[in-house]
C-alpha positions as CSV (number, residue, x, y, z in Angstrom):
1,M,-48.6,-15.3,36.0
2,L,-45.1,-16.0,37.1
3,A,-43.2,-19.4,37.5
4,N,-40.3,-19.2,40.1
5,V,-38.0,-22.2,40.0
6,A,-34.9,-23.4,42.0
7,C,-31.6,-23.6,40.1
8,H,-31.8,-27.3,39.2
9,E,-35.5,-27.6,38.3
10,P,-36.8,-27.0,34.9
11,S,-39.5,-24.4,34.4
12,P,-42.4,-25.6,32.6
13,V,-44.1,-23.2,30.0
14,K,-47.3,-24.3,28.0
15,M,-47.5,-23.2,24.4
16,K,-51.3,-23.0,24.1
17,D,-52.9,-21.7,20.8
18,N,-52.9,-17.9,21.8
19,K,-50.7,-17.7,24.5
20,Y,-47.8,-19.0,26.7
21,S,-48.6,-20.2,30.2
22,P,-47.1,-19.0,32.3
23,E,-46.0,-15.8,30.4
24,V,-43.1,-15.2,32.7
25,A,-40.5,-17.7,33.9
26,N,-38.1,-16.7,36.7
27,N,-35.1,-17.6,38.5
28,Y,-33.5,-14.8,40.7
29,E,-31.2,-17.1,42.9
30,F,-28.7,-17.9,40.2
31,S,-27.8,-16.7,36.7
32,H,-29.2,-20.1,35.3
33,I,-32.6,-21.5,34.3
34,I,-34.0,-24.2,32.3
35,V,-37.0,-23.7,30.4
36,D,-39.3,-26.5,28.9
37,W,-41.8,-25.5,26.4
38,T,-44.6,-28.1,25.8
39,N,-47.0,-27.4,22.8
40,T,-50.5,-28.3,24.4
41,G,-52.3,-26.7,21.7
42,N,-53.7,-27.8,18.2
43,N,-51.4,-25.9,16.0
44,S,-47.5,-25.6,15.8
45,H,-45.9,-22.6,17.7
46,T,-42.3,-21.3,18.3
47,A,-40.3,-19.7,21.1
48,T,-38.3,-17.1,19.3
49,S,-36.4,-14.6,21.2
50,I,-36.0,-10.9,20.1
51,G,-33.8,-10.2,17.3
52,D,-35.2,-13.1,15.0
53,G,-34.0,-15.7,17.4
54,T,-30.7,-14.0,18.5
55,F,-30.7,-15.6,22.0
56,F,-32.8,-18.8,21.2
57,D,-35.3,-20.3,18.5
58,S,-37.0,-23.4,19.2
59,G,-38.2,-23.7,15.4
60,N,-41.7,-25.0,14.9
61,V,-42.8,-27.2,17.6
62,G,-46.0,-29.3,16.6
63,P,-48.8,-30.4,18.9
64,G,-47.4,-32.6,21.9
65,G,-43.9,-31.5,20.9
66,T,-41.2,-30.1,23.3
67,Y,-38.4,-27.6,23.3
68,S,-35.9,-27.0,25.9
69,K,-33.2,-24.3,26.6
70,V,-30.6,-23.7,29.2
71,I,-30.0,-19.9,29.8
72,E,-26.9,-19.1,32.0
73,N,-26.6,-15.4,31.7
74,A,-28.5,-12.7,33.6
75,G,-31.1,-10.7,31.5
76,T,-34.6,-10.4,30.8
77,F,-35.3,-12.4,27.6
78,Q,-38.4,-11.5,25.6
79,Y,-39.8,-14.0,23.1
80,S,-42.8,-14.6,20.8
81,C,-44.3,-17.1,18.5
82,A,-43.1,-16.6,15.0
83,L,-46.2,-18.2,13.7
84,I,-48.6,-16.2,16.0
85,P,-46.6,-13.0,16.9
86,K,-49.4,-11.8,19.6
87,M,-48.1,-14.8,21.7
88,R,-45.5,-13.3,24.1
89,G,-43.4,-14.5,26.9
90,T,-40.5,-13.5,29.1
91,V,-37.6,-15.4,30.9
92,K,-36.1,-13.4,33.6
93,V,-32.7,-14.6,34.9
94,G,-31.0,-12.8,37.9
95,M,-27.7,-12.2,39.2
96,W,-25.9,-13.7,42.2
97,Y,-23.5,-12.8,45.1
98,L,-21.2,-14.7,47.3
99,G,-19.7,-13.6,50.5
100,G,-20.4,-10.7,52.7
101,G,-20.8,-13.0,55.8
102,D,-24.1,-12.9,57.7
103,P,-26.4,-10.1,57.2
104,P,-26.6,-7.4,58.0
105,F,-23.7,-6.7,55.6
106,T,-21.3,-3.6,56.5
107,T,-18.7,-1.6,54.5
108,D,-16.3,-4.3,56.0
109,S,-17.9,-6.9,53.7
110,D,-16.2,-8.4,50.7
111,F,-18.4,-9.8,47.9
112,T,-18.2,-11.7,44.7
113,V,-21.0,-10.5,42.3
114,G,-21.8,-12.6,39.3
115,W,-24.1,-12.4,36.2
116,A,-23.4,-15.9,34.5
117,G,-23.9,-19.5,36.0
118,S,-23.7,-19.6,39.8
119,E,-21.1,-19.3,42.6
120,D,-20.3,-23.0,42.2
121,P,-18.3,-23.6,39.0
122,D,-18.6,-27.4,39.6
123,D,-22.5,-26.9,39.4
124,H,-23.0,-24.5,36.7
125,P,-19.7,-23.3,34.9
126,A,-20.1,-19.8,33.9
127,S,-19.5,-18.2,30.6
128,I,-20.6,-15.6,28.1
129,P,-21.4,-17.3,24.9
130,S,-19.2,-16.5,21.8
131,G,-20.3,-13.6,19.9
132,F,-22.1,-12.0,22.9
133,D,-20.9,-9.7,25.8
134,A,-22.5,-8.7,29.1
135,D,-23.2,-5.3,30.6
136,I,-23.6,-4.9,34.3
137,Q,-24.9,-1.7,36.1
138,V,-25.3,-0.6,39.6
139,K,-27.5,2.1,41.4
140,R,-27.1,3.2,45.0
141,D,-30.0,4.5,47.1
142,D,-32.2,6.8,45.1
143,G,-29.7,7.6,42.4
144,K,-29.7,6.2,38.6
145,F,-28.3,3.1,37.1
146,K,-24.7,3.6,36.1
147,D,-22.4,1.3,34.1
148,F,-20.4,-0.8,36.4
149,L,-18.9,-3.2,33.8
150,I,-19.4,-3.3,30.2
151,D,-18.7,-5.6,27.2
152,R,-17.8,-8.6,29.6
153,T,-16.9,-11.8,27.4
154,G,-15.8,-15.3,27.7
155,S,-14.9,-16.3,31.3
156,Q,-15.4,-12.6,32.6
157,T,-18.7,-13.6,34.4
158,E,-18.0,-12.2,38.0
159,T,-16.0,-9.8,39.9
160,E,-14.8,-8.8,43.3
161,W,-16.8,-6.1,44.9
162,H,-16.3,-3.9,48.2
163,P,-18.9,-1.4,49.2
164,D,-17.2,1.9,49.8
165,R,-20.0,3.4,51.8
166,P,-23.3,2.5,53.4
167,G,-26.4,2.3,51.2
168,T,-28.9,0.1,49.3
169,Y,-27.2,-1.1,46.2
170,L,-29.0,-2.5,43.1
171,F,-27.2,-4.6,40.4
172,R,-28.6,-5.7,37.1
173,A,-27.0,-7.2,33.8
174,R,-28.0,-7.9,30.3
175,L,-26.7,-10.0,27.5
176,Q,-25.9,-8.4,23.9
177,H,-25.0,-9.6,20.6
178,A,-21.5,-8.1,20.0
179,T,-22.2,-7.5,16.1
180,T,-25.8,-6.5,15.8
181,G,-26.3,-4.8,19.3
182,V,-29.6,-6.7,19.8
183,A,-29.7,-6.8,23.6
184,T,-32.0,-8.4,26.3
185,K,-33.6,-6.1,28.6
186,Y,-31.7,-5.8,32.1
187,S,-32.3,-8.6,34.6
188,P,-34.2,-8.0,37.8
189,S,-32.3,-6.2,40.2
190,M,-30.2,-7.8,43.0
191,K,-30.3,-5.9,46.3
192,L,-27.5,-5.5,48.7
193,V,-28.0,-3.4,51.8
194,I,-24.9,-2.2,53.4
195,R,-24.5,-0.5,56.9
196,R,-21.7,1.0,58.8
197,P,-19.8,-1.7,60.9
């Protein structure tokens, strides 16, 4: 089951005694999501990301308790309950773009492509957390994903992009711990279809 949310609305996830519900929380519109976990079970649970809580860790949440986490970077964040490891969940956070005019987009279009926060810095100021970096990949048509930008840190959260030829472009990003190398899986792909003028 999936939960898609708008940028400002928290995504509720229930901690039941054997599973999270929903198991997947999504926000593809911006690189920003608020997840609210509520323990509706009879036992304590956690929401602990991969890498022993590299990206977030709720600690023990007792029955009726809650834990809230704001994630402002693109990636697919897998997590589990440290007390009942078979409980697994995922938070998927997408990339964003700005510009290009009205579709259909052409090779005359200019874009800003981002992987943290949103295109409005007053809405959600973007940054890569200290100690982490972001990797961004791109794929055109039926090719393979290739590194587009790697090891982005701090305020390096967006870039200008001008398509050099027509095609269907897919962008994706992940967040990585700079020291341990523990990384999220790549975000859901953001698609831009480019035509000739």
